[in-house]
N, C-alpha and C positions, 0 to 999 in steps of 0.2 A: 772823708770819711771813717772812720776806724773801725775797724773788724774785729769780733770776736770768736774762736772757731771752739765750735762745741759738738758735741758724740751723738747723735740721730741714731732712733730708727725710723725707717720710710714713712712711717704713719703717724709719729710724733711732728717730723718734718712738714709734713701736711697738715696736721693741726697747729702748730706754729707760725706756721708759714701762713694760715688763714687768720689767726688772731693777729698779727704783726701785721697783716694787709685790713685790717679793720672790721673784723667780724660783729654781728653785733645779737646773731642771734645762731642756735643751732639744735637741732632739734635730730632727734636719731634713734637708735637702737642699736644693741650689741650683738656683735656677729664676728665670730672668729675668718681671715686672718687680720680684721681691721679693728680691732676692739681697741689696741694699745690707743688708737685715732683717739674716739669716743674717751675713753680712761683720761687721754691729758686735757681734751676740752674740756671737759666736768671739775678736775681739779684747778684748769688755770682759767677759766671763763670767771663765776662767780668773782676773781679776786680784783676784778676790775670794772666789777658791778655791771656783767655781761648776760646774755638769758641763755640759759643750758637747760634742755627738758630733754628726759629719757623717756621718750612718749611710751606708748603701751602696745606698739606695735612699726613696722615701717610704714603700713597705709596712714597712719595716725601721723606719724614724722613727716610724710611731702605733704599733708594739707595740711598742719601746721608752718610748712616751710610757702607753701605758697599765701596763704593769710601774713605773715610777715612781709614778703614778698610784695602784697599788693600796698604795701605802708610804706614802699621802698626802701625797710633794711639790708643791709649784709646779712644776708641769710642760707647756709648751708645744712647739708646734712650729708650722711655717709653709709655705705653699707658695702657688704662682699655680696657678689652673684644671684644666689638665692634673694637675698635681703632687694636686691636691686628692684628685683624681678616684680615684689611686690609693688614699688614704687612707680611703675609705670605709666597707668594712669593718672596718679598726680603728675607725673613729668610731660604728659601729654597736655594737660592742663594748663601748666607753667605755657608750656611755648603758643597756647590759642590763646593766653590770657597775655601772651607776649611780656612774661615777668620774668625780672631778673635773679637768678637763683645759682647753687653752686651745688652739683652730687658729687662727691667721690665714688670710685666702686673698686675696694682691691679686689681684684679678681683671682677667683677659687676654683675649683675641678668642677666640671659638671658632664652633663645634663642633671637635671634633681638636684638632690643634696649632692651627691658627687661625693666631693672630700672638702678640707683646708689647704691641698697643695694647690704652688700656683699654675695660672693658666690664661691663656691670652683668645679666651673661648667666650668670651662679652663681646666682642667686634662688632661682630653685624647689629646687637640692639644696640648700641653706643650710639656707632655710625647711621643706622638707617631706621631710626626714631626709637623704636624698643617698644613705643604704647602704639593705640588707635589714631590715624591721620595722617594728613601729610605733614610731618615734620621734619627738624633735624634738630641734635643738641652739637654745639662746638663741642668738640674733641680734642683738648687733648693730652698726651700721654710721654711725661717726665720716663728717665733713662738712668736717673742715681738719686740717691737721698739730697744732695744738694738742690738737685733741678724741683723734686717737689718738694722744699721749701717755697723755693723763687717763683714756681708756675703757679701760687695762688694770690698772690695779688695779680697775676698777668690776668686770671679766671674770674675773677671779681670785676675788673674792670671794662674784658669783655662782655661779661652779663650785663651790666649795665650801657655801655656803649650799645649795642643791640637788643638789648631787654631780650633776651632769649638762655634759655638752662645752659649752661655750662656743665660737660660731666669732665672730670680727670678720672685717666684710669689707669693703675698700674698691677700688674700680677704678682701675687699671692708674697713672693723672693724679693720684690723689689719694698713691698710694704716691714716687712721682718729684719733685714737688711739695715748695718748699720754701716754709719761712716762718715767723717769731718766734716760738718757745713760752716759757713761763715756767715753770721749775722752780724746787719749793720746795727752800730748799736742807735742808731735816730732811726725810726722809720717812718717812711708816708704810706699813709690809708692809701687803697685803691679807690681812685677815683668815681664818684655816683654821676656826676651831670646831671641831666637836667632833670627833676623830678614830678615835675609839673602834671605829671599823669597817675602819681598816687591817690588814694583814698586814705589820707589821713589827716584828715580832716577838711569843711568848704567853703571856713570864714575867708571872705572877699574874695571866692573864686566862682567858677562855674560847676555844676556836682561834676564828680567823676565818677565813670561805673565800669568795672573792671569787669567781666564776661568771656565767657568760651560757649557761650548758647546762642545759635542764631537760628531760628527756627524756621525765617523764609528762606531759602535755597539761593536767593540770590543775594542776600546780604552775606551767608555763610563762602559764599563763595568769592564775594569781594575782600572778606578778608584774609581767603585762603590765599590770591596771589597778591594781597599788601605780606602776605608773610613771603612767601616767595618771592619776590620783587625784593627779598629784603637778604634772602640766604643768595640769592645772587651776587648781590655786592659784599659778602661774608667770603662767598669763592673766590673773588678778586683780592680782596684788600687782606684779609686775615691767614691766608698759606704762610704753616711754618714749617722749618726742616733742617736736619742737617745732612749736609753733604760730606765723609769722609775720605782723601786718598782718588775722589774720582779726577782729579785733572787726566792724566793718561790710564784711566780704567776702560778695561777690554769687555768684563765681569763686574756687574753691580749685585750687591747683594742688599736686600731692602728687604728692611727688618724694623723694629721699635723695641721699647721695654729694655727686660733684659736680654734677650735675645738681638738687639743693636749692640750690646756690649760684646754678647757672645760672640757677636760678626764682627768686631773691633779687633778680639783675639784672632778670629781668624784671617782678616790680611796679612798681622803678623808673622802667622805662620808661612802666608805663603806669598813672601814681604818681595820672592823672587821672580812672580808675577801680580799684572794687571789688574787688580782684585780691589774693586770701590766699594763703599756704601753709602747708599742714602736712605736717612731714618725720617719718616712723617713725626713730628711734634703734634701737629694738628692731624689727628686720622678722620677728621671732619673740620674744615673742608681738606679734603685728601691733597697732598701734591702732588695731583698728573701734568701739571706742565711742568713738571721739573725733571721728572720720569721722560717726558716727552723728549724735551730737549736734548739729551742725552742717547738718543736712542741710536744716532747717527754714530756714537763713537761705539757703540756695543757688539757684542757677539752675544752673548744672553745676560738675563737678570735671576737670581737665587732669589727666592724668596721664603725667609727664616720666622717661621709662629708658631706658638704654643696652640696652636689649635689645628682642625682639619682642614684649613686651606680657606679663611676667609677673609682677608688684605689682599689674598694672591689674586680676588676676582677684580679688585680696584687697580690694581698694579697689573692684570692680563687688559683693560680695560681701557688705562693707559699708552698700554704698547700695543694694540690694533694689531696682533697677529706679526707685525715687522722683526719681532726677534724672539726664539728661543724664550718661554720661561717655565723655569723648572724650583719644583715647590720641594722643602723641607718642613715637615711637623711632626709636634711631640703631645699626646692628651695622657690627663688624667694626674697634672703632675710633674709627669717628669721633665727634668730638665737634662738636653744630650750634653756632650766635652765637643767641647772645639774638634778634636780629631773626629768623632763620630758626625757632625755635620759635615767635614770638609769629605771624609770617607763616600757620604752618601753622595753628594755631590758629581766628586772623579766616576763610581762606579754607573751614575745616569747618565755619565758623560761623555764617559770613556777617555777622560781627559787623563793623561801619561803623565807622567813627575809631578804631580801636585802633593 
């Protein structure tokens, strides 16, 4: 199959990836640093008579997503950190109703309004639920513009396979950077699978009811147990990760997004030392077993993220105290150099000649 190269900004790559994956309806509200995403979709969706609505607010947008998802549409919304916060109630409803939808968060500095600089401070919000109740999003974290394009087909397929919200997260620098992306001339739409649960008309079948309200506690407990059983299957089947230079590594960097790219640069600068990288592509389910399986060969793990240390908690749970876990973070939209990260770990560990 022929491929062509085009230069895209990260936000545009996500938008094009979603459209090429068969996106049927988009509902959103503009916010920096993801505005190019909604601009691209607003321009391109009407050309193929697909639905684009700029809602009056983030809250309205996520509830429009819920309505379209209940009809079995490939539906998506996007925003940036504070906008995603406003969508949390609706995301919890999607999970409670077991509806497929894709939510994109191009993360910016916080808390509060913060700024429009890159951050990874929404890790807890994305991976631990974010809204109320016992639920999980499937969370995907690309680290290149090309992967931002390709991951969208995967996002929709996972959403329909598990009837669950899927969140794609990228720090603001990933949304704004430009790279070449190889595009297939003929695209295959993301698979939907069985749609017998939808509410798109009951002719010839039993009425479907989609809801997350269960006033009888025993009924709500039954729903929760059903959803938790599904999450356990997802944890076994859908872990995605990248290992880099790990065969003989004694030190492992764990990082995602832009930090994983800086991590590879660090490895090149320390090529006389045994340093490797594990990059979670699914932040949930987290690649816990992958880290556990490497512990016997490792002396320590370095966690590097643009937050105060959110992912480091999942790494420490995987390590379970068996080897040291050291953390370096930057806040407020600051991006460190490779030399700055190396200097920190040298000082914290008193490693000579690194």
